[in-house]
C-alpha angles and dihedrals in degrees: 000000000000092000091050092051092046095049093045092051092046090051091050099050106014096243138052133237112171135173117199121194101193146173121239123281101000095124102258095126091046090051092049091046089051091051090052092047091050091050093050097044100040099041130053124241097012123149118205118192126191120192122180135174098256141015095253093054092046090051092049091052091048093049088057089056092046089053090051089053092047094050096040108110091204098037115163119240116271120218092187130019117169140129094290108034151014116212114195105210141099125253088255093050097249099119135091094294088213126136138207112200136172142199141163126253090236087083109072088193093058113133096005116149093015129118107235123191098170121031123188113189104189126198090355094171087066096051118119122265095277094066094120092055092046093049091049092054092044093051089053088061092063118098120264114253091031095222111155094006125123130205119188119186111183137167147147111249120272115174131288132306102036118123093253096052092046093050094044089055090048091050090056094049101086112246096000098095108013097164097080133051109215126212128190114202120201096341123129111251091221118053122181 
């Protein structure tokens, strides 16, 4: 269902901005990671950027991508593969020239001055208090116009007042936040 909604939205507007309020361990982050991996390995000059709330979560997300690369029977050559990035290129510079990078939301400077084509904001409701400032700088790294780009903001719920909760509520209020399509996965529509 999530893939169908994402592809339909991308076909309609030429880019994708999704918010996913999710339960734990249903595969949403793996799906988003797979989309980013596909974008970086099947298209030239694409920069994928993952940012999560803590180092351990960022590492877990990146290990999923490394496993995808390891198990891919037609995996592109990697020029660099370490704990913080995968660079898809050859030593002579004749490869995909795409990158997969990661950071934690603890660093408000994360992602600044980069070109980002695919942004995965993971567990955003758990980000530190400067989440709004960080999001603003990350969104400035997206191409203008955003054709072909994807932004995925996902999180499990964590109270009221954080940037993710505020923006999910705005996305559901018709016309108030038209830039994101929100999905709720496995949550009851009515909550007491």
